[in-house]
PyMOL Python script that loads the backbone (N, CA, C, O; Angstrom):
from pymol import cmd

cmd.read_pdbstr("""\
ATOM      1  N   MET A   1      20.865  -8.382   3.433  1.00  0.00           N
ATOM      2  CA  MET A   1      20.688  -9.855   2.586  1.00  0.00           C
ATOM      3  C   MET A   1      19.499  -9.731   1.839  1.00  0.00           C
ATOM      4  O   MET A   1      18.445  -9.256   2.262  1.00  0.00           O
ATOM      5  N   ALA A   2      19.725 -10.206   0.636  1.00  0.00           N
ATOM      6  CA  ALA A   2      18.285  -9.831  -0.129  1.00  0.00           C
ATOM      7  C   ALA A   2      17.395 -11.250  -0.122  1.00  0.00           C
ATOM      8  O   ALA A   2      16.353 -11.274  -0.777  1.00  0.00           O
ATOM      9  N   THR A   3      17.818 -12.419   0.622  1.00  0.00           N
ATOM     10  CA  THR A   3      16.994 -13.364   1.203  1.00  0.00           C
ATOM     11  C   THR A   3      15.488 -13.233   2.107  1.00  0.00           C
ATOM     12  O   THR A   3      14.435 -13.865   2.187  1.00  0.00           O
ATOM     13  N   GLY A   4      16.136 -11.934   2.751  1.00  0.00           N
ATOM     14  CA  GLY A   4      14.775 -11.657   3.691  1.00  0.00           C
ATOM     15  C   GLY A   4      13.910 -10.778   3.160  1.00  0.00           C
ATOM     16  O   GLY A   4      12.914 -10.237   3.638  1.00  0.00           O
ATOM     17  N   ARG A   5      14.479 -10.702   1.997  1.00  0.00           N
ATOM     18  CA  ARG A   5      13.228  -9.059   0.982  1.00  0.00           C
ATOM     19  C   ARG A   5      12.598 -10.511   0.201  1.00  0.00           C
ATOM     20  O   ARG A   5      11.649 -10.108  -0.472  1.00  0.00           O
ATOM     21  N   VAL A   6      12.717 -11.809   0.044  1.00  0.00           N
ATOM     22  CA  VAL A   6      12.406 -12.215  -1.023  1.00  0.00           C
ATOM     23  C   VAL A   6      10.688 -12.597  -1.086  1.00  0.00           C
ATOM     24  O   VAL A   6       9.888 -12.442  -2.009  1.00  0.00           O
ATOM     25  N   PRO A   7      10.453 -13.301   0.659  1.00  0.00           N
ATOM     26  CA  PRO A   7       9.068 -13.905   1.191  1.00  0.00           C
ATOM     27  C   PRO A   7       8.290 -12.251   1.326  1.00  0.00           C
ATOM     28  O   PRO A   7       7.140 -12.217   0.887  1.00  0.00           O
ATOM     29  N   ALA A   8       8.637 -11.424   1.681  1.00  0.00           N
ATOM     30  CA  ALA A   8       8.106  -9.978   1.991  1.00  0.00           C
ATOM     31  C   ALA A   8       7.841  -9.469   0.943  1.00  0.00           C
ATOM     32  O   ALA A   8       6.861  -8.724   0.952  1.00  0.00           O
ATOM     33  N   THR A   9       8.574  -9.653  -0.337  1.00  0.00           N
ATOM     34  CA  THR A   9       8.238  -9.052  -1.556  1.00  0.00           C
ATOM     35  C   THR A   9       6.855  -9.897  -1.579  1.00  0.00           C
ATOM     36  O   THR A   9       5.735  -9.399  -1.475  1.00  0.00           O
ATOM     37  N   ASN A  10       7.108 -11.067  -1.711  1.00  0.00           N
ATOM     38  CA  ASN A  10       6.249 -12.473  -2.184  1.00  0.00           C
ATOM     39  C   ASN A  10       4.784 -11.740  -1.691  1.00  0.00           C
ATOM     40  O   ASN A  10       3.929 -11.367  -2.494  1.00  0.00           O
ATOM     41  N   VAL A  11       4.669 -11.609  -0.178  1.00  0.00           N
ATOM     42  CA  VAL A  11       3.845 -11.390   0.412  1.00  0.00           C
ATOM     43  C   VAL A  11       3.185 -10.050  -0.022  1.00  0.00           C
ATOM     44  O   VAL A  11       1.979  -9.967  -0.256  1.00  0.00           O
ATOM     45  N   ALA A  12       3.954  -9.125  -0.104  1.00  0.00           N
ATOM     46  CA  ALA A  12       3.707  -7.859  -0.712  1.00  0.00           C
ATOM     47  C   ALA A  12       2.776  -7.503  -2.125  1.00  0.00           C
ATOM     48  O   ALA A  12       1.937  -6.633  -2.354  1.00  0.00           O
ATOM     49  N   VAL A  13       3.233  -8.386  -2.777  1.00  0.00           N
ATOM     50  CA  VAL A  13       2.141  -8.886  -4.136  1.00  0.00           C
ATOM     51  C   VAL A  13       1.335  -9.370  -3.665  1.00  0.00           C
ATOM     52  O   VAL A  13       0.197  -8.902  -3.646  1.00  0.00           O
ATOM     53  N   LEU A  14       1.632 -10.329  -3.199  1.00  0.00           N
ATOM     54  CA  LEU A  14      -0.051 -11.115  -2.992  1.00  0.00           C
ATOM     55  C   LEU A  14      -1.172 -10.078  -1.887  1.00  0.00           C
ATOM     56  O   LEU A  14      -2.217 -10.659  -1.593  1.00  0.00           O
ATOM     57  N   PHE A  15      -1.049  -9.027  -1.454  1.00  0.00           N
ATOM     58  CA  PHE A  15      -1.808  -8.134  -0.834  1.00  0.00           C
ATOM     59  C   PHE A  15      -2.356  -7.456  -1.780  1.00  0.00           C
ATOM     60  O   PHE A  15      -3.550  -7.339  -2.056  1.00  0.00           O
ATOM     61  N   ALA A  16      -0.859  -6.730  -2.583  1.00  0.00           N
ATOM     62  CA  ALA A  16      -1.735  -6.231  -3.467  1.00  0.00           C
ATOM     63  C   ALA A  16      -2.965  -6.526  -4.538  1.00  0.00           C
ATOM     64  O   ALA A  16      -3.839  -5.784  -4.989  1.00  0.00           O
ATOM     65  N   VAL A  17      -2.607  -8.169  -4.788  1.00  0.00           N
ATOM     66  CA  VAL A  17      -3.740  -8.407  -5.772  1.00  0.00           C
ATOM     67  C   VAL A  17      -4.793  -8.503  -5.261  1.00  0.00           C
ATOM     68  O   VAL A  17      -5.866  -8.344  -5.843  1.00  0.00           O
ATOM     69  N   VAL A  18      -4.600  -8.852  -3.771  1.00  0.00           N
ATOM     70  CA  VAL A  18      -6.041  -8.756  -2.566  1.00  0.00           C
ATOM     71  C   VAL A  18      -6.832  -7.204  -2.655  1.00  0.00           C
ATOM     72  O   VAL A  18      -8.045  -7.196  -2.867  1.00  0.00           O
ATOM     73  N   VAL A  19      -6.315  -6.304  -2.537  1.00  0.00           N
ATOM     74  CA  VAL A  19      -5.907  -5.174  -1.896  1.00  0.00           C
ATOM     75  C   VAL A  19      -7.007  -4.874  -3.873  1.00  0.00           C
ATOM     76  O   VAL A  19      -8.048  -4.218  -3.847  1.00  0.00           O
ATOM     77  N   VAL A  20      -6.700  -5.222  -4.671  1.00  0.00           N
ATOM     78  CA  VAL A  20      -7.169  -4.951  -6.364  1.00  0.00           C
ATOM     79  C   VAL A  20      -8.389  -4.950  -6.406  1.00  0.00           C
ATOM     80  O   VAL A  20      -9.260  -4.126  -6.687  1.00  0.00           O
ATOM     81  N   LEU A  21      -8.319  -6.732  -5.862  1.00  0.00           N
ATOM     82  CA  LEU A  21      -9.949  -7.471  -6.128  1.00  0.00           C
ATOM     83  C   LEU A  21     -10.928  -6.841  -5.262  1.00  0.00           C
ATOM     84  O   LEU A  21     -12.033  -6.629  -5.761  1.00  0.00           O
ATOM     85  N   ARG A  22     -10.629  -6.339  -3.471  1.00  0.00           N
ATOM     86  CA  ARG A  22     -11.406  -5.843  -2.319  1.00  0.00           C
ATOM     87  C   ARG A  22     -11.484  -4.404  -3.348  1.00  0.00           C
ATOM     88  O   ARG A  22     -12.550  -3.790  -3.403  1.00  0.00           O
ATOM     89  N   LEU A  23     -10.848  -4.155  -3.768  1.00  0.00           N
ATOM     90  CA  LEU A  23     -11.286  -2.313  -4.232  1.00  0.00           C
ATOM     91  C   LEU A  23     -12.293  -2.564  -5.452  1.00  0.00           C
ATOM     92  O   LEU A  23     -13.019  -1.685  -5.918  1.00  0.00           O
ATOM     93  N   ARG A  24     -12.243  -3.658  -5.825  1.00  0.00           N
ATOM     94  CA  ARG A  24     -13.110  -3.530  -7.358  1.00  0.00           C
ATOM     95  C   ARG A  24     -14.678  -3.965  -6.658  1.00  0.00           C
ATOM     96  O   ARG A  24     -15.538  -4.096  -7.529  1.00  0.00           O
ATOM     97  N   CYS A  25     -14.889  -4.068  -6.043  1.00  0.00           N
ATOM     98  CA  CYS A  25     -16.039  -4.507  -5.053  1.00  0.00           C
ATOM     99  C   CYS A  25     -16.900  -3.063  -5.289  1.00  0.00           C
ATOM    100  O   CYS A  25     -16.397  -1.960  -5.504  1.00  0.00           O
ATOM    101  N   ARG A  26     -18.131  -3.339  -5.203  1.00  0.00           N
ATOM    102  CA  ARG A  26     -19.159  -2.418  -5.448  1.00  0.00           C
ATOM    103  C   ARG A  26     -18.982  -1.670  -3.764  1.00  0.00           C
ATOM    104  O   ARG A  26     -18.801  -2.401  -2.791  1.00  0.00           O
ATOM    105  N   THR A  27     -19.053  -0.375  -3.650  1.00  0.00           N
ATOM    106  CA  THR A  27     -18.849   0.246  -2.105  1.00  0.00           C
ATOM    107  C   THR A  27     -20.094   0.212  -1.485  1.00  0.00           C
ATOM    108  O   THR A  27     -20.024  -0.194  -0.325  1.00  0.00           O
ATOM    109  N   GLN A  28     -21.489   0.576  -1.968  1.00  0.00           N
ATOM    110  CA  GLN A  28     -22.548  -0.051  -1.366  1.00  0.00           C
ATOM    111  C   GLN A  28     -23.099  -0.939  -0.835  1.00  0.00           C
ATOM    112  O   GLN A  28     -24.096  -0.821  -0.123  1.00  0.00           O
ATOM    113  N   ALA A  29     -22.468  -2.061  -1.135  1.00  0.00           N
ATOM    114  CA  ALA A  29     -22.635  -3.960  -0.886  1.00  0.00           C
ATOM    115  C   ALA A  29     -21.593  -4.042   0.603  1.00  0.00           C
ATOM    116  O   ALA A  29     -21.518  -5.056   1.297  1.00  0.00           O
ATOM    117  N   ARG A  30     -20.831  -2.721   0.891  1.00  0.00           N
ATOM    118  CA  ARG A  30     -20.301  -3.313   2.058  1.00  0.00           C
ATOM    119  C   ARG A  30     -20.233  -3.208   3.011  1.00  0.00           C
ATOM    120  O   ARG A  30     -20.553  -2.050   3.282  1.00  0.00           O
ATOM    121  N   SER A  31     -19.848  -4.035   4.319  1.00  0.00           N
ATOM    122  CA  SER A  31     -20.534  -3.615   5.426  1.00  0.00           C
ATOM    123  C   SER A  31     -19.407  -3.305   6.276  1.00  0.00           C
ATOM    124  O   SER A  31     -18.413  -4.013   6.118  1.00  0.00           O
ATOM    125  N   ARG A  32     -19.345  -2.105   7.415  1.00  0.00           N
ATOM    126  CA  ARG A  32     -18.662  -1.715   8.482  1.00  0.00           C
ATOM    127  C   ARG A  32     -17.504  -2.944   8.933  1.00  0.00           C
ATOM    128  O   ARG A  32     -16.410  -2.693   9.438  1.00  0.00           O
ATOM    129  N   LEU A  33     -17.796  -3.708   8.759  1.00  0.00           N
ATOM    130  CA  LEU A  33     -16.655  -4.851   9.434  1.00  0.00           C
ATOM    131  C   LEU A  33     -15.761  -4.868   7.976  1.00  0.00           C
ATOM    132  O   LEU A  33     -14.538  -4.770   7.880  1.00  0.00           O
ATOM    133  N   ASP A  34     -16.493  -4.981   7.161  1.00  0.00           N
ATOM    134  CA  ASP A  34     -16.145  -5.315   5.702  1.00  0.00           C
ATOM    135  C   ASP A  34     -15.095  -3.951   4.950  1.00  0.00           C
ATOM    136  O   ASP A  34     -14.188  -4.071   4.126  1.00  0.00           O
ATOM    137  N   GLU A  35     -15.603  -2.780   5.560  1.00  0.00           N
ATOM    138  CA  GLU A  35     -14.698  -1.498   4.938  1.00  0.00           C
ATOM    139  C   GLU A  35     -13.294  -1.656   5.827  1.00  0.00           C
ATOM    140  O   GLU A  35     -12.229  -1.361   5.286  1.00  0.00           O
ATOM    141  N   LYS A  36     -13.325  -2.176   7.342  1.00  0.00           N
ATOM    142  CA  LYS A  36     -12.470  -2.335   8.655  1.00  0.00           C
ATOM    143  C   LYS A  36     -11.288  -3.489   8.041  1.00  0.00           C
ATOM    144  O   LYS A  36     -10.075  -3.420   7.842  1.00  0.00           O
ATOM    145  N   PHE A  37     -12.236  -4.471   7.878  1.00  0.00           N
ATOM    146  CA  PHE A  37     -11.241  -5.557   6.749  1.00  0.00           C
ATOM    147  C   PHE A  37     -10.362  -4.982   5.820  1.00  0.00           C
ATOM    148  O   PHE A  37      -9.166  -5.195   6.019  1.00  0.00           O
ATOM    149  N   THR A  38     -10.735  -4.180   4.676  1.00  0.00           N
ATOM    150  CA  THR A  38     -10.209  -3.381   3.889  1.00  0.00           C
ATOM    151  C   THR A  38      -9.019  -2.722   4.179  1.00  0.00           C
ATOM    152  O   THR A  38      -7.923  -2.975   3.678  1.00  0.00           O
ATOM    153  N   VAL A  39      -9.405  -1.423   5.437  1.00  0.00           N
ATOM    154  CA  VAL A  39      -8.340  -0.871   5.915  1.00  0.00           C
ATOM    155  C   VAL A  39      -7.161  -1.933   6.286  1.00  0.00           C
ATOM    156  O   VAL A  39      -6.180  -2.062   5.554  1.00  0.00           O
ATOM    157  N   VAL A  40      -7.322  -2.613   7.371  1.00  0.00           N
ATOM    158  CA  VAL A  40      -6.170  -3.561   7.569  1.00  0.00           C
ATOM    159  C   VAL A  40      -5.492  -3.799   6.840  1.00  0.00           C
ATOM    160  O   VAL A  40      -4.372  -3.300   6.949  1.00  0.00           O
ATOM    161  N   ILE A  41      -5.755  -4.613   5.786  1.00  0.00           N
ATOM    162  CA  ILE A  41      -4.915  -5.264   4.217  1.00  0.00           C
ATOM    163  C   ILE A  41      -4.452  -4.341   3.537  1.00  0.00           C
ATOM    164  O   ILE A  41      -3.515  -4.783   2.872  1.00  0.00           O
ATOM    165  N   VAL A  42      -4.694  -2.829   3.277  1.00  0.00           N
ATOM    166  CA  VAL A  42      -3.885  -1.824   2.632  1.00  0.00           C
ATOM    167  C   VAL A  42      -2.829  -1.294   3.687  1.00  0.00           C
ATOM    168  O   VAL A  42      -1.898  -0.582   3.310  1.00  0.00           O
ATOM    169  N   LEU A  43      -2.987  -1.651   5.015  1.00  0.00           N
ATOM    170  CA  LEU A  43      -2.016  -0.844   6.147  1.00  0.00           C
ATOM    171  C   LEU A  43      -1.362  -2.103   6.364  1.00  0.00           C
ATOM    172  O   LEU A  43      -0.216  -2.009   6.804  1.00  0.00           O
ATOM    173  N   ALA A  44      -1.870  -3.418   6.137  1.00  0.00           N
ATOM    174  CA  ALA A  44      -0.155  -4.863   6.338  1.00  0.00           C
ATOM    175  C   ALA A  44       0.084  -4.040   4.989  1.00  0.00           C
ATOM    176  O   ALA A  44       0.490  -2.928   5.330  1.00  0.00           O
ATOM    177  N   PHE A  45       0.001  -4.126   3.609  1.00  0.00           N
ATOM    178  CA  PHE A  45       0.503  -3.863   2.408  1.00  0.00           C
ATOM    179  C   PHE A  45       1.213  -2.304   2.713  1.00  0.00           C
ATOM    180  O   PHE A  45       2.353  -2.211   2.256  1.00  0.00           O
ATOM    181  N   GLY A  46       0.924  -1.624   3.105  1.00  0.00           N
ATOM    182  CA  GLY A  46       2.004  -0.631   3.534  1.00  0.00           C
ATOM    183  C   GLY A  46       3.040  -0.528   4.366  1.00  0.00           C
ATOM    184  O   GLY A  46       3.798   0.436   4.256  1.00  0.00           O
ATOM    185  N   VAL A  47       3.271  -1.628   5.459  1.00  0.00           N
ATOM    186  CA  VAL A  47       3.890  -1.641   6.051  1.00  0.00           C
ATOM    187  C   VAL A  47       4.820  -2.428   5.472  1.00  0.00           C
ATOM    188  O   VAL A  47       5.996  -2.081   5.588  1.00  0.00           O
ATOM    189  N   LEU A  48       4.416  -3.945   4.551  1.00  0.00           N
ATOM    190  CA  LEU A  48       5.235  -4.709   3.409  1.00  0.00           C
ATOM    191  C   LEU A  48       6.193  -3.971   2.828  1.00  0.00           C
ATOM    192  O   LEU A  48       7.361  -4.064   3.204  1.00  0.00           O
ATOM    193  N   ILE A  49       5.698  -2.893   1.534  1.00  0.00           N
ATOM    194  CA  ILE A  49       5.997  -2.531   0.644  1.00  0.00           C
ATOM    195  C   ILE A  49       7.086  -1.326   1.262  1.00  0.00           C
ATOM    196  O   ILE A  49       8.060  -1.119   0.539  1.00  0.00           O
ATOM    197  N   ALA A  50       7.007  -0.603   2.404  1.00  0.00           N
ATOM    198  CA  ALA A  50       7.592   0.379   2.776  1.00  0.00           C
ATOM    199  C   ALA A  50       9.282   0.112   2.555  1.00  0.00           C
ATOM    200  O   ALA A  50      10.011   0.775   1.817  1.00  0.00           O
ATOM    201  N   PRO A  51       9.681  -1.047   3.409  1.00  0.00           N
ATOM    202  CA  PRO A  51      11.403  -1.564   3.386  1.00  0.00           C
ATOM    203  C   PRO A  51      11.851  -1.472   1.689  1.00  0.00           C
ATOM    204  O   PRO A  51      12.935  -0.932   1.467  1.00  0.00           O
ATOM    205  N   THR A  52      11.036  -1.990   0.476  1.00  0.00           N
ATOM    206  CA  THR A  52      11.492  -2.344  -0.653  1.00  0.00           C
ATOM    207  C   THR A  52      11.639  -1.317  -1.379  1.00  0.00           C
ATOM    208  O   THR A  52      10.809  -0.425  -1.201  1.00  0.00           O
ATOM    209  N   GLY A  53      12.583  -1.120  -2.290  1.00  0.00           N
ATOM    210  CA  GLY A  53      12.943  -0.367  -3.528  1.00  0.00           C
ATOM    211  C   GLY A  53      11.714   0.600  -3.905  1.00  0.00           C
ATOM    212  O   GLY A  53      11.819   1.827  -3.905  1.00  0.00           O
ATOM    213  N   ILE A  54      10.340  -0.212  -4.281  1.00  0.00           N
ATOM    214  CA  ILE A  54       9.755   0.519  -4.843  1.00  0.00           C
ATOM    215  C   ILE A  54       8.749   1.253  -3.704  1.00  0.00           C
ATOM    216  O   ILE A  54       8.022   2.216  -3.948  1.00  0.00           O
ATOM    217  N   GLY A  55       8.880   0.574  -2.406  1.00  0.00           N
ATOM    218  CA  GLY A  55       8.691   1.562  -1.402  1.00  0.00           C
ATOM    219  C   GLY A  55       8.984   3.172  -1.438  1.00  0.00           C
ATOM    220  O   GLY A  55       8.437   4.224  -1.769  1.00  0.00           O
ATOM    221  N   GLN A  56       9.966   2.774  -0.989  1.00  0.00           N
ATOM    222  CA  GLN A  56      11.617   3.771  -1.049  1.00  0.00           C
ATOM    223  C   GLN A  56      10.687   4.602  -2.565  1.00  0.00           C
ATOM    224  O   GLN A  56       9.656   5.232  -2.331  1.00  0.00           O
ATOM    225  N   GLY A  57      11.055   4.517  -3.566  1.00  0.00           N
ATOM    226  CA  GLY A  57      10.879   5.250  -5.010  1.00  0.00           C
ATOM    227  C   GLY A  57       9.458   6.016  -4.459  1.00  0.00           C
ATOM    228  O   GLY A  57       9.329   7.240  -4.459  1.00  0.00           O
ATOM    229  N   ILE A  58       8.733   5.349  -4.133  1.00  0.00           N
ATOM    230  CA  ILE A  58       6.504   6.247  -3.978  1.00  0.00           C
ATOM    231  C   ILE A  58       6.858   6.981  -2.596  1.00  0.00           C
ATOM    232  O   ILE A  58       6.266   8.010  -2.272  1.00  0.00           O
ATOM    233  N   LEU A  59       7.821   6.419  -1.824  1.00  0.00           N
ATOM    234  CA  LEU A  59       7.831   7.541  -0.564  1.00  0.00           C
ATOM    235  C   LEU A  59       8.863   8.659  -1.314  1.00  0.00           C
ATOM    236  O   LEU A  59       8.841   9.830  -0.935  1.00  0.00           O
ATOM    237  N   SER A  60       9.522   8.340  -2.108  1.00  0.00           N
ATOM    238  CA  SER A  60      10.694   9.787  -2.718  1.00  0.00           C
ATOM    239  C   SER A  60       9.396  10.649  -3.343  1.00  0.00           C
ATOM    240  O   SER A  60       9.121  11.802  -3.013  1.00  0.00           O
ATOM    241  N   VAL A  61       8.709   9.891  -4.253  1.00  0.00           N
ATOM    242  CA  VAL A  61       7.666  10.871  -5.253  1.00  0.00           C
ATOM    243  C   VAL A  61       6.857  11.342  -4.475  1.00  0.00           C
ATOM    244  O   VAL A  61       6.381  12.450  -4.724  1.00  0.00           O
ATOM    245  N   LEU A  62       6.472  10.629  -3.308  1.00  0.00           N
ATOM    246  CA  LEU A  62       5.142  11.738  -2.331  1.00  0.00           C
ATOM    247  C   LEU A  62       6.242  12.802  -1.485  1.00  0.00           C
ATOM    248  O   LEU A  62       5.580  13.790  -1.165  1.00  0.00           O
ATOM    249  N   HIS A  63       7.497  12.932  -1.071  1.00  0.00           N
ATOM    250  CA  HIS A  63       8.171  13.967  -0.185  1.00  0.00           C
ATOM    251  C   HIS A  63       8.526  14.618  -1.325  1.00  0.00           C
ATOM    252  O   HIS A  63       8.887  15.697  -0.857  1.00  0.00           O
ATOM    253  N   GLN A  64       8.682  14.705  -2.598  1.00  0.00           N
ATOM    254  CA  GLN A  64       8.663  15.920  -3.853  1.00  0.00           C
ATOM    255  C   GLN A  64       7.574  16.534  -4.103  1.00  0.00           C
ATOM    256  O   GLN A  64       7.569  17.729  -4.399  1.00  0.00           O
ATOM    257  N   LEU A  65       6.403  15.749  -4.013  1.00  0.00           N
ATOM    258  CA  LEU A  65       5.351  16.432  -4.265  1.00  0.00           C
ATOM    259  C   LEU A  65       4.906  17.178  -3.278  1.00  0.00           C
ATOM    260  O   LEU A  65       4.468  18.304  -3.518  1.00  0.00           O
ATOM    261  N   VAL A  66       4.944  16.673  -2.014  1.00  0.00           N
ATOM    262  CA  VAL A  66       4.729  17.478  -0.934  1.00  0.00           C
ATOM    263  C   VAL A  66       5.828  18.680  -0.741  1.00  0.00           C
ATOM    264  O   VAL A  66       5.450  19.803  -0.408  1.00  0.00           O
ATOM    265  N   GLN A  67       7.071  18.410  -0.946  1.00  0.00           N
ATOM    266  CA  GLN A  67       7.639  19.838  -0.581  1.00  0.00           C
ATOM    267  C   GLN A  67       7.107  20.909  -2.340  1.00  0.00           C
ATOM    268  O   GLN A  67       7.199  22.124  -2.161  1.00  0.00           O
ATOM    269  N   GLY A  68       6.723  20.575  -3.516  1.00  0.00           N
ATOM    270  CA  GLY A  68       6.443  21.362  -4.409  1.00  0.00           C
ATOM    271  C   GLY A  68       4.810  21.840  -3.673  1.00  0.00           C
ATOM    272  O   GLY A  68       4.614  23.041  -3.486  1.00  0.00           O
ATOM    273  N   ILE A  69       4.459  21.514  -3.551  1.00  0.00           N
ATOM    274  CA  ILE A  69       2.529  21.702  -2.543  1.00  0.00           C
ATOM    275  C   ILE A  69       3.328  23.086  -1.456  1.00  0.00           C
ATOM    276  O   ILE A  69       2.746  24.161  -1.303  1.00  0.00           O
ATOM    277  N   SER A  70       4.306  22.873  -0.990  1.00  0.00           N
ATOM    278  CA  SER A  70       4.380  23.564   0.548  1.00  0.00           C
ATOM    279  C   SER A  70       5.453  24.593  -0.195  1.00  0.00           C
ATOM    280  O   SER A  70       6.037  25.365   0.565  1.00  0.00           O
ATOM    281  N   GLN A  71       5.644  24.644  -1.058  1.00  0.00           N
ATOM    282  CA  GLN A  71       6.925  25.739  -1.330  1.00  0.00           C
ATOM    283  C   GLN A  71       5.864  26.477  -2.433  1.00  0.00           C
ATOM    284  O   GLN A  71       6.419  27.389  -3.045  1.00  0.00           O
ATOM    285  N   SER A  72       4.725  26.301  -2.729  1.00  0.00           N
ATOM    286  CA  SER A  72       3.857  27.127  -3.601  1.00  0.00           C
ATOM    287  C   SER A  72       2.858  27.659  -3.429  1.00  0.00           C
ATOM    288  O   SER A  72       2.161  28.328  -4.191  1.00  0.00           O
ATOM    289  N   GLY A  73       2.647  27.150  -1.544  1.00  0.00           N
ATOM    290  CA  GLY A  73       1.573  27.802  -1.408  1.00  0.00           C
ATOM    291  C   GLY A  73       2.216  28.414  -0.039  1.00  0.00           C
ATOM    292  O   GLY A  73       1.574  29.216   0.639  1.00  0.00           O
TER     293      GLY A  73
END
""", "prot")
cmd.dss("prot")
cmd.show_as("cartoon", "prot")
cmd.util.cbc("prot")
cmd.orient("prot")
């Protein structure tokens, strides 16, 4: 059912905006707590985007990249 994905997609978009804004901050000014918070946000974003079409596409690209690297080495 597509209705279950709509809120997850909207939350994923919100998390993507938050991640971009947080990563634009200067790294020298971050505390350890601030860095941990950024990691938690990025992990939550990954969990939300994983079951979507975009997440599956990213997973497919990464899988092909890893296969290419492992076959060349």
